[in-house]
Short mmCIF file of the C-alpha atoms (twelve columns), coordinates in Angstrom:
data_MODEL
# 
_entry.id   MODEL 
# 
loop_
_atom_site.group_PDB 
_atom_site.id 
_atom_site.type_symbol 
_atom_site.label_atom_id 
_atom_site.label_alt_id 
_atom_site.label_comp_id 
_atom_site.label_asym_id 
_atom_site.label_seq_id 
_atom_site.Cartn_x 
_atom_site.Cartn_y 
_atom_site.Cartn_z 
_atom_site.pdbx_PDB_model_num 
ATOM 1   C CA . MET A 1   116.014 153.044 100.025 1 
ATOM 2   C CA . GLN A 2   119.661 152.013 99.868  1 
ATOM 3   C CA . ARG A 3   122.545 154.310 98.959  1 
ATOM 4   C CA . ILE A 4   125.315 152.257 97.347  1 
ATOM 5   C CA . CYS A 5   128.875 153.392 96.796  1 
ATOM 6   C CA . PHE A 6   131.512 151.152 95.212  1 
ATOM 7   C CA . ARG A 7   135.091 151.431 93.998  1 
ATOM 8   C CA . LEU A 8   136.768 149.886 90.956  1 
ATOM 9   C CA . ARG A 9   140.077 150.523 89.216  1 
ATOM 10  C CA . VAL A 10  140.294 151.530 85.542  1 
ATOM 11  C CA . ARG A 11  143.545 150.780 83.725  1 
ATOM 12  C CA . GLU A 12  145.514 154.008 83.336  1 
ATOM 13  C CA . ASP A 13  146.148 153.344 79.641  1 
ATOM 14  C CA . LYS A 14  142.362 153.118 79.104  1 
ATOM 15  C CA . LEU A 15  141.179 156.191 81.036  1 
ATOM 16  C CA . ALA A 16  140.384 158.434 78.061  1 
ATOM 17  C CA . GLU A 17  138.552 155.704 76.159  1 
ATOM 18  C CA . TYR A 18  136.608 154.630 79.258  1 
ATOM 19  C CA . GLU A 19  135.496 158.200 79.830  1 
ATOM 20  C CA . SER A 20  134.523 158.692 76.189  1 
ATOM 21  C CA . ARG A 21  132.438 155.485 76.231  1 
ATOM 22  C CA . HIS A 22  130.368 156.980 79.024  1 
ATOM 23  C CA . GLU A 23  129.604 160.135 77.071  1 
ATOM 24  C CA . SER A 24  127.095 158.090 75.093  1 
ATOM 25  C CA . VAL A 25  125.907 155.122 77.137  1 
ATOM 26  C CA . TRP A 26  123.598 153.024 74.979  1 
ATOM 27  C CA . PRO A 27  119.968 154.133 75.368  1 
ATOM 28  C CA . GLU A 28  118.887 150.514 75.926  1 
ATOM 29  C CA . MET A 29  121.457 150.206 78.755  1 
ATOM 30  C CA . ARG A 30  120.145 153.388 80.372  1 
ATOM 31  C CA . ASP A 31  116.578 152.062 80.036  1 
ATOM 32  C CA . ALA A 32  117.545 148.695 81.540  1 
ATOM 33  C CA . LEU A 33  119.218 150.341 84.536  1 
ATOM 34  C CA . SER A 34  116.151 152.478 85.182  1 
ATOM 35  C CA . ALA A 35  113.798 149.500 84.798  1 
ATOM 36  C CA . ALA A 36  115.937 147.497 87.248  1 
ATOM 37  C CA . GLY A 37  115.549 150.209 89.885  1 
ATOM 38  C CA . TRP A 38  118.881 152.030 89.592  1 
ATOM 39  C CA . ARG A 39  118.353 155.697 90.465  1 
ATOM 40  C CA . ASN A 40  120.667 158.663 90.795  1 
ATOM 41  C CA . TYR A 41  123.525 156.561 89.348  1 
ATOM 42  C CA . SER A 42  126.836 158.418 88.992  1 
ATOM 43  C CA . LEU A 43  130.422 157.482 88.210  1 
ATOM 44  C CA . PHE A 44  133.464 159.511 89.281  1 
ATOM 45  C CA . LEU A 45  136.982 158.923 87.903  1 
ATOM 46  C CA . ASP A 46  140.356 160.386 88.823  1 
ATOM 47  C CA . ASP A 47  143.544 160.519 86.755  1 
ATOM 48  C CA . ALA A 48  145.010 157.493 88.568  1 
ATOM 49  C CA . GLY A 49  142.126 155.236 87.495  1 
ATOM 50  C CA . ASN A 50  140.169 155.211 90.747  1 
ATOM 51  C CA . LEU A 51  136.499 154.870 89.837  1 
ATOM 52  C CA . ILE A 52  133.810 155.601 92.416  1 
ATOM 53  C CA . GLY A 53  130.228 154.672 91.650  1 
ATOM 54  C CA . TYR A 54  127.137 155.809 93.501  1 
ATOM 55  C CA . LEU A 55  123.508 154.789 93.089  1 
ATOM 56  C CA . GLU A 56  120.264 154.633 94.976  1 
ATOM 57  C CA . CYS A 57  117.877 151.687 94.814  1 
ATOM 58  C CA . ASP A 58  115.336 149.853 96.899  1 
ATOM 59  C CA . ASP A 59  117.350 146.609 97.077  1 
ATOM 60  C CA . PHE A 60  120.877 146.392 95.620  1 
ATOM 61  C CA . GLU A 61  120.936 142.609 95.241  1 
ATOM 62  C CA . ARG A 62  117.597 142.688 93.461  1 
ATOM 63  C CA . ALA A 63  118.781 145.556 91.219  1 
ATOM 64  C CA . LEU A 64  121.931 143.592 90.289  1 
ATOM 65  C CA . THR A 65  119.911 140.455 89.618  1 
ATOM 66  C CA . ALA A 66  117.489 142.343 87.391  1 
ATOM 67  C CA . MET A 67  120.398 143.658 85.323  1 
ATOM 68  C CA . GLU A 68  122.006 140.204 85.100  1 
ATOM 69  C CA . LYS A 69  118.869 138.997 83.318  1 
ATOM 70  C CA . THR A 70  119.220 141.520 80.478  1 
ATOM 71  C CA . ASP A 71  121.020 140.920 77.217  1 
ATOM 72  C CA . VAL A 72  122.147 144.541 77.029  1 
ATOM 73  C CA . ASN A 73  123.951 144.259 80.372  1 
ATOM 74  C CA . ALA A 74  125.823 141.145 79.234  1 
ATOM 75  C CA . ARG A 75  126.980 142.978 76.086  1 
ATOM 76  C CA . TRP A 76  127.933 146.116 78.032  1 
ATOM 77  C CA . GLN A 77  129.889 144.177 80.676  1 
ATOM 78  C CA . GLU A 78  131.759 142.252 77.980  1 
ATOM 79  C CA . GLU A 79  132.783 145.488 76.279  1 
ATOM 80  C CA . MET A 80  133.791 147.186 79.543  1 
ATOM 81  C CA . ALA A 81  135.731 144.298 81.129  1 
ATOM 82  C CA . PRO A 82  139.076 145.103 79.403  1 
ATOM 83  C CA . PHE A 83  139.090 148.568 80.972  1 
ATOM 84  C CA . PHE A 84  139.466 147.311 84.541  1 
ATOM 85  C CA . GLU A 85  142.345 146.123 86.728  1 
ATOM 86  C CA . GLY A 86  142.112 143.400 89.328  1 
ATOM 87  C CA . LEU A 87  138.814 141.818 88.339  1 
ATOM 88  C CA . SER A 88  138.433 138.102 87.788  1 
ATOM 89  C CA . GLY A 89  134.966 138.427 86.270  1 
ATOM 90  C CA . ARG A 90  132.648 141.040 84.886  1 
ATOM 91  C CA . PRO A 91  132.848 144.631 86.166  1 
ATOM 92  C CA . ASP A 92  129.363 144.449 87.676  1 
ATOM 93  C CA . GLU A 93  130.501 141.441 89.740  1 
ATOM 94  C CA . GLY A 94  133.250 143.605 91.258  1 
ATOM 95  C CA . MET A 95  130.843 146.237 92.537  1 
ATOM 96  C CA . VAL A 96  131.164 145.552 96.259  1 
ATOM 97  C CA . PRO A 97  129.399 148.242 98.296  1 
ATOM 98  C CA . LEU A 98  131.474 150.318 100.648 1 
ATOM 99  C CA . ARG A 99  130.195 150.570 104.212 1 
ATOM 100 C CA . GLU A 100 128.335 153.822 104.833 1 
ATOM 101 C CA . ILE A 101 129.497 155.400 108.070 1 
ATOM 102 C CA . PHE A 102 127.843 158.835 107.897 1 
ATOM 103 C CA . HIS A 103 124.990 160.494 106.032 1 
ATOM 104 C CA . LEU A 104 123.735 164.054 106.404 1 
ATOM 105 C CA . ALA A 105 120.157 164.235 105.192 1 
# 
């Protein structure tokens, strides 16, 4: 199992809307994430726009690839792209895992 943590930056003028969009993530998006092997997926956001994501999966590259093949992910990424700073592509393409340096099991 892999534990993945990533960081993105949400535009400060979009924080409230970004947060409200995640209060009701589309059921088909939730189903697609689960089917692609995303487990224990969480997002954390501070008032400055720093977004930290965490998930567990068997193989992160395979989990990303499985999501790339879904229509719902393409629609979700298109809708979410305007919320982010510093990305040249889709938000899911900017999810670069941070290096894990300690884990207490």
